[in-house]
C-alpha positions as YAML, in Angstrom:
chain: A
units: angstrom
residues:
- id: 1
  name: MET
  ca: [13.76, 10.82, -7.28]
- id: 2
  name: ALA
  ca: [15.60, 8.00, -5.56]
- id: 3
  name: LEU
  ca: [13.84, 6.74, -2.47]
- id: 4
  name: PRO
  ca: [15.87, 6.39, 0.73]
- id: 5
  name: PRO
  ca: [16.84, 2.70, 1.02]
- id: 6
  name: ASN
  ca: [16.31, 2.82, 4.78]
- id: 7
  name: GLN
  ca: [12.78, 4.23, 4.48]
- id: 8
  name: VAL
  ca: [11.04, 2.42, 1.61]
- id: 9
  name: PHE
  ca: [11.15, -1.37, 1.30]
- id: 10
  name: TYR
  ca: [9.54, -4.05, -0.87]
- id: 11
  name: VAL
  ca: [7.58, -6.79, 0.85]
- id: 12
  name: SER
  ca: [5.81, -9.81, -0.60]
- id: 13
  name: ALA
  ca: [2.05, -10.27, -0.78]
- id: 14
  name: ALA
  ca: [2.49, -13.26, 1.54]
- id: 15
  name: GLN
  ca: [4.18, -11.05, 4.16]
- id: 16
  name: VAL
  ca: [1.43, -8.44, 3.84]
- id: 17
  name: ASN
  ca: [-1.21, -11.14, 4.28]
- id: 18
  name: GLU
  ca: [0.56, -12.43, 7.39]
- id: 19
  name: TRP
  ca: [0.73, -8.94, 8.92]
- id: 20
  name: ARG
  ca: [-2.92, -8.31, 8.00]
- id: 21
  name: ASP
  ca: [-3.96, -11.57, 9.70]
- id: 22
  name: GLU
  ca: [-2.04, -10.46, 12.81]
- id: 23
  name: ASP
  ca: [-3.65, -6.97, 12.70]
- id: 24
  name: ALA
  ca: [-0.13, -5.59, 12.30]
- id: 25
  name: ALA
  ca: [-0.63, -3.67, 9.04]
- id: 26
  name: VAL
  ca: [-2.13, -0.46, 7.75]
- id: 27
  name: ILE
  ca: [-2.68, -1.06, 4.04]
- id: 28
  name: VAL
  ca: [-3.05, 1.92, 1.71]
- id: 29
  name: ASP
  ca: [-4.43, 1.16, -1.77]
- id: 30
  name: VAL
  ca: [-3.41, 3.87, -4.25]
- id: 31
  name: ARG
  ca: [-5.43, 2.46, -7.16]
- id: 32
  name: GLU
  ca: [-8.44, 4.35, -8.47]
- id: 33
  name: GLY
  ca: [-12.01, 3.99, -7.24]
- id: 34
  name: ASP
  ca: [-13.15, 1.80, -10.14]
- id: 35
  name: GLU
  ca: [-10.32, -0.65, -9.46]
- id: 36
  name: TRP
  ca: [-11.21, -0.62, -5.76]
- id: 37
  name: GLU
  ca: [-14.85, -1.42, -6.57]
- id: 38
  name: GLU
  ca: [-13.80, -4.45, -8.63]
- id: 39
  name: ALA
  ca: [-11.77, -5.95, -5.78]
- id: 40
  name: HIS
  ca: [-9.64, -4.81, -2.85]
- id: 41
  name: ILE
  ca: [-7.87, -6.13, 0.22]
- id: 42
  name: PRO
  ca: [-10.26, -6.27, 3.18]
- id: 43
  name: GLY
  ca: [-9.42, -3.52, 5.65]
- id: 44
  name: ALA
  ca: [-7.34, -1.49, 3.18]
- id: 45
  name: ILE
  ca: [-7.71, 2.27, 2.94]
- id: 46
  name: LEU
  ca: [-8.34, 3.82, -0.49]
- id: 47
  name: MET
  ca: [-6.10, 6.81, -1.29]
- id: 48
  name: PRO
  ca: [-6.07, 7.07, -5.12]
- id: 49
  name: LEU
  ca: [-2.81, 8.29, -6.58]
- id: 50
  name: THR
  ca: [-4.65, 10.93, -8.65]
- id: 51
  name: THR
  ca: [-5.74, 12.66, -5.43]
- id: 52
  name: PHE
  ca: [-2.98, 11.36, -3.12]
- id: 53
  name: ASN
  ca: [-2.22, 13.75, -0.27]
- id: 54
  name: PRO
  ca: [0.60, 12.72, 2.08]
- id: 55
  name: ALA
  ca: [-1.04, 14.71, 4.87]
- id: 56
  name: ASN
  ca: [-3.81, 12.08, 4.86]
- id: 57
  name: ILE
  ca: [-1.52, 9.07, 5.35]
- id: 58
  name: PRO
  ca: [-2.90, 7.32, 8.41]
- id: 59
  name: ASP
  ca: [-0.70, 7.05, 11.48]
- id: 60
  name: PRO
  ca: [0.27, 3.37, 11.51]
- id: 61
  name: GLN
  ca: [0.55, 3.45, 15.33]
- id: 62
  name: GLY
  ca: [3.34, 0.89, 15.46]
- id: 63
  name: LYS
  ca: [1.97, -1.25, 12.63]
- id: 64
  name: HIS
  ca: [3.54, -1.77, 9.21]
- id: 65
  name: LEU
  ca: [2.49, 0.92, 6.71]
- id: 66
  name: ILE
  ca: [2.03, -0.74, 3.32]
- id: 67
  name: PHE
  ca: [1.31, 0.94, 0.00]
- id: 68
  name: HIS
  ca: [0.00, -1.10, -2.90]
- id: 69
  name: CYS
  ca: [-1.47, -0.59, -6.34]
- id: 70
  name: ARG
  ca: [-2.27, -2.88, -9.29]
- id: 71
  name: SER
  ca: [1.24, -3.99, -10.23]
- id: 72
  name: GLY
  ca: [3.68, -1.99, -8.08]
- id: 73
  name: ARG
  ca: [4.40, 1.18, -10.06]
- id: 74
  name: ARG
  ca: [1.89, 3.67, -8.63]
- id: 75
  name: CYS
  ca: [2.66, 2.72, -5.03]
- id: 76
  name: GLY
  ca: [6.26, 3.73, -5.76]
- id: 77
  name: LEU
  ca: [5.06, 7.10, -7.00]
- id: 78
  name: ALA
  ca: [2.95, 7.50, -3.86]
- id: 79
  name: ALA
  ca: [6.00, 6.67, -1.71]
- id: 80
  name: GLU
  ca: [8.04, 9.26, -3.61]
- id: 81
  name: ILE
  ca: [5.34, 11.88, -3.05]
- id: 82
  name: ALA
  ca: [5.16, 11.04, 0.65]
- id: 83
  name: VAL
  ca: [8.93, 11.20, 1.17]
- id: 84
  name: ALA
  ca: [9.22, 14.43, -0.84]
- id: 85
  name: ALA
  ca: [6.51, 15.95, 1.37]
- id: 86
  name: GLY
  ca: [8.54, 15.08, 4.47]
- id: 87
  name: TYR
  ca: [6.98, 11.80, 5.58]
- id: 88
  name: LYS
  ca: [9.53, 10.27, 7.98]
- id: 89
  name: GLY
  ca: [8.04, 6.85, 8.67]
- id: 90
  name: VAL
  ca: [8.89, 3.57, 7.00]
- id: 91
  name: ILE
  ca: [6.82, 2.65, 3.95]
- id: 92
  name: LYS
  ca: [6.56, -0.89, 2.64]
- id: 93
  name: ARG
  ca: [5.59, -1.45, -1.00]
- id: 94
  name: MET
  ca: [3.76, -4.66, -1.80]
- id: 95
  name: GLU
  ca: [5.76, -6.29, -4.54]
- id: 96
  name: GLY
  ca: [3.63, -7.17, -7.57]
- id: 97
  name: GLY
  ca: [0.67, -5.19, -6.26]
- id: 98
  name: PHE
  ca: [-2.90, -6.45, -6.27]
- id: 99
  name: ILE
  ca: [-2.05, -8.74, -9.19]
- id: 100
  name: ALA
  ca: [0.33, -10.68, -6.90]
- id: 101
  name: TRP
  ca: [-2.21, -10.59, -4.07]
- id: 102
  name: ALA
  ca: [-4.97, -12.07, -6.24]
- id: 103
  name: ALA
  ca: [-2.63, -14.62, -7.84]
- id: 104
  name: SER
  ca: [-1.73, -15.84, -4.33]
- id: 105
  name: GLY
  ca: [-5.41, -16.48, -3.59]
- id: 106
  name: PHE
  ca: [-5.58, -14.16, -0.60]
- id: 107
  name: ASP
  ca: [-8.91, -12.65, 0.53]
- id: 108
  name: SER
  ca: [-10.41, -9.77, -1.38]
- id: 109
  name: GLU
  ca: [-13.76, -8.05, -1.40]
- id: 110
  name: THR
  ca: [-15.76, -5.95, -3.84]
- id: 111
  name: GLY
  ca: [-17.67, -2.73, -3.56]
...
């Protein structure tokens, strides 16, 4: 399924970090629980792709809604599922996923 170009966009880890610092982002992590336990972005919401339900996507309330995974593939699948289910909001995909986030040296936490 091709995602609507006006609804799903790629953004860099640096941009996500900037929005997070400004409290202007809702970050949804679609990795699995074991990956989350190893390390995750502080303040992110865990919604594993294996149990992903678009009805549970938080209302971003004017903030940027960002999906991310390990490398960028699963967040695309989550975006496809959301759009197919009728989600109308804009979804940003963090390019390079958590790998890019960690490589940039941005904050993460465990547990």
